[in-house]
C-alpha positions in Angstrom: 43.6 -1.2 320.7 46.7 0.2 318.9 48.2 -3.2 319.0 45.2 -4.9 317.4 45.1 -2.3 314.7 48.7 -2.8 313.9 48.3 -6.6 313.7 45.4 -6.2 311.4 47.4 -3.9 309.0 50.3 -6.3 309.1 48.1 -9.3 308.2 46.2 -7.6 305.4 48.7 -8.3 302.6 48.8 -11.9 303.6 45.0 -12.2 303.5 44.8 -10.5 300.1 47.5 -12.7 298.7 45.8 -15.8 300.0 42.5 -14.7 298.4 44.0 -13.9 295.1 45.8 -17.2 294.9 42.6 -19.2 295.0 41.7 -20.6 291.6 38.7 -19.1 289.8 36.3 -21.9 288.6 34.2 -20.7 285.6 30.4 -21.2 285.7 29.9 -23.6 282.8 26.1 -23.2 282.9 26.2 -19.4 282.4 26.1 -19.4 278.5 23.2 -21.9 278.5 21.3 -19.7 281.0 21.9 -16.6 278.9 20.7 -18.3 275.8 17.6 -19.5 277.6 16.9 -16.0 278.8 17.4 -14.6 275.3 15.1 -17.2 273.8 12.4 -16.5 276.4 12.7 -12.8 275.7 12.3 -13.3 271.9 9.2 -15.5 272.5 7.7 -12.8 274.7 8.4 -10.1 272.2 6.8 -12.1 269.4 3.8 -12.8 271.6 3.4 -9.1 272.3 3.8 -8.2 268.6 1.1 -10.7 267.7 -1.3 -9.2 270.3 -0.7 -5.7 268.8 -1.0 -6.8 265.1 -4.5 -6.2 263.6 -6.7 -9.3 263.4 -8.4 -10.4 260.2 -12.1 -9.6 260.0 -14.7 -11.1 257.7 -17.8 -9.6 256.1 -20.4 -9.7 253.4 -21.5 -6.9 251.1 -23.7 -5.8 248.2 -22.3 -4.1 245.2 -24.2 -1.9 242.6 -22.4 -1.1 239.4 -23.2 0.8 236.2 -21.2 -0.5 233.3 -21.0 1.4 230.0 -19.3 0.7 226.7 -19.5 4.0 224.8 -20.2 3.9 221.1 -16.8 5.4 220.1 -15.1 2.4 221.9 -17.2 -0.2 220.1 -16.5 1.6 216.8 -12.8 0.9 217.3 -13.8 -2.6 216.2 -16.8 -1.8 213.9 -17.3 0.7 211.2 -20.6 1.8 212.6 -23.0 0.5 215.3 -26.4 1.6 216.5 -25.4 2.9 220.0 -23.2 2.1 223.0 -24.1 -0.4 225.6 -24.9 0.6 229.2 -26.4 -1.4 231.9 -26.7 -1.6 235.7 -25.3 -4.6 237.5 -25.7 -6.1 241.0 -23.5 -8.5 243.0 -22.6 -10.0 246.3 -19.2 -9.6 248.0 -17.4 -11.9 250.5 -14.7 -9.9 252.3 -11.6 -10.6 254.3 -9.8 -7.5 255.7 -6.6 -7.3 257.8 -5.3 -3.8 258.6 -5.5 -1.7 255.4 -5.6 -4.7 253.0 -8.8 -6.3 251.7 -9.5 -9.4 249.7 -12.9 -9.4 248.1 -14.5 -12.3 246.2 -17.6 -11.4 244.4 -20.4 -12.7 242.2 -22.1 -10.3 239.9 -24.7 -10.2 237.1 -25.0 -7.5 234.3 -27.2 -7.3 231.3 -25.2 -6.4 228.2 -28.1 -5.9 225.9 -27.6 -3.1 223.4 -29.9 -1.4 221.0 -31.1 -3.5 218.1 -30.0 -2.1 214.7 -27.5 -2.4 211.9 -23.9 -3.0 212.7 -21.3 -2.5 209.9 -18.0 -4.4 210.0 -14.7 -2.6 209.8 -13.7 -1.8 206.2 -17.1 -2.4 204.6 -18.8 0.3 202.7 -22.4 -0.6 203.6 -23.9 -0.8 200.1 -21.8 -3.2 198.0 -23.2 -6.8 198.1 -21.1 -8.7 200.6 -20.2 -5.5 202.4 -23.6 -4.6 203.8 -24.3 -4.5 207.6 -25.9 -7.1 209.7 -29.2 -6.4 211.5 -28.2 -7.2 215.2 -30.7 -8.2 217.8 -29.9 -8.7 221.5 -31.7 -11.6 223.2 -31.1 -11.7 226.9 -27.4 -11.0 226.4 -25.4 -10.6 229.6 -23.0 -12.3 231.9 -22.5 -13.7 235.4 -19.0 -13.1 236.8 -16.9 -14.5 239.6 -13.9 -12.3 240.4 -11.3 -11.7 243.2 -10.0 -8.2 244.0 -7.0 -7.1 246.0 -7.7 -3.7 247.5 -5.5 -1.3 249.6 -6.6 1.6 251.7 -4.9 4.8 252.7 -6.5 6.4 255.8 -6.9 10.2 255.6 -5.6 11.3 258.9 -7.8 10.4 261.9 -11.0 10.6 259.9 -13.3 7.8 258.9 -12.4 8.2 255.3 -9.8 6.3 253.3 -8.6 6.2 249.7 -9.3 2.9 248.1 -7.4 1.4 245.1 -6.5 -2.0 243.7 -7.4 -4.5 241.0 -8.2 -8.1 240.3 -9.3 -10.7 237.8 -12.0 -13.3 237.2 -14.2 -15.1 234.6 -17.6 -14.2 233.2 -20.1 -16.8 232.0 -21.9 -15.4 228.9 -25.7 -15.7 228.8 -28.3 -15.1 226.0 -27.6 -14.5 222.4 -26.7 -11.8 219.8 -28.6 -12.6 216.6 -27.5 -11.5 213.1 -29.5 -11.2 209.9 -28.3 -10.1 206.4 -29.5 -6.8 205.1 -29.8 -4.8 201.9 -29.0 -1.1 201.8 -29.7 1.8 199.4 -27.5 4.3 201.1 -24.7 4.7 203.6 -27.2 6.0 206.2 -27.5 2.5 207.5 -29.4 3.4 210.8 -31.3 6.3 209.3 -33.6 4.3 206.9 -31.0 3.4 204.3 -31.1 -0.4 205.1 -33.6 -3.1 205.8 -33.5 -6.8 206.6 -32.9 -8.9 203.5 -36.1 -10.9 202.8 -34.0 -13.5 201.1 -31.2 -13.5 203.7 -29.0 -16.6 203.8 -28.1 -15.6 207.4 -31.2 -15.0 209.4 -31.3 -14.9 213.2 -27.9 -16.5 213.2 -26.2 -16.4 216.7 -23.0 -14.5 216.7 -19.9 -16.4 217.5 -19.3 -15.3 221.1 -17.0 -17.3 223.5 -19.0 -19.0 226.3 -16.5 -17.7 228.9 -14.8 -14.3 228.9 -12.1 -12.9 231.1 -12.8 -10.2 233.7 -10.0 -7.7 234.4 -10.6 -5.2 237.2 -8.9 -1.9 238.1 -10.5 0.4 240.6 -10.0 3.7 242.5 -12.4 5.2 245.0 -13.1 6.3 248.6 -14.3 4.4 251.7 -16.4 5.7 254.5 -16.7 3.8 257.8 -19.4 5.3 259.9 -19.0 2.4 262.5 -16.5 -0.4 262.8 -19.0 -2.8 261.4 -20.5 -0.7 258.5 -18.5 0.2 255.4 -19.6 2.2 252.3 -17.5 2.4 249.2 -17.7 4.7 246.1 -15.5 3.7 243.2 -14.9 3.8 239.5 -12.6 2.0 237.1 -12.4 -0.8 234.5 -14.3 -4.0 234.8 -13.3 -5.2 231.4 -15.6 -2.3 230.5 -15.7 1.1 232.3 -17.9 1.3 235.4 -18.9 3.4 238.3 -20.4 1.9 241.5 -21.3 1.8 245.1 -21.0 -1.0 247.6 -21.8 -1.6 251.2 -20.3 -4.1 253.6 -21.0 -5.4 257.0 -18.0 -6.7 259.0 -18.4 -9.3 261.7 
């Protein structure tokens, strides 16, 4: 047993030397396999990310708006008018939502009829011939609009409420007429009995020169309540070419 052990110890350096002298042949396929593994891992990571990303949802909605153009705003362009213009509006929304971003395309109608009366142009005195007001009559005046809105949401903690803000643009097709008739006035109290229609008016029931299409510019701020994943209720205010407040409801599929 001692002899065998001694022989083993004596042969060990020879064995190690023989093993270390053998040439090392590199594995030429190792880089390709590593690249293949990395590529497969990237694909799996992307697939997992796509599964976790929110999916787009689609819905339809109904919007109710109350648009108002106060008298003081109109009188930035006229010397004096009868009153401001206020009107409810109704529309339909088509919605695409992904995460906290929403794209809404809507069609809406609003009456823009004002109060018939005397409107005095800027700079006119109201009594001098050629500077008297026009008697203005609204005949089915309003518009139908098509607009797109880009709206973002900021969830409030874990509640069902979110802040809602965004804007958009569109076009409005003008409907109806605004008719103008010359007047004669005996005082500057043009809407208090100082003016009357001119019986010899050269301009009588003449349609005002209003473009057939008018731009719609939207800016909105509001809140959203989601009582269920399918039902959405929005309350908002802002500018829709004119100031507005409104409510809308959506059903998401």
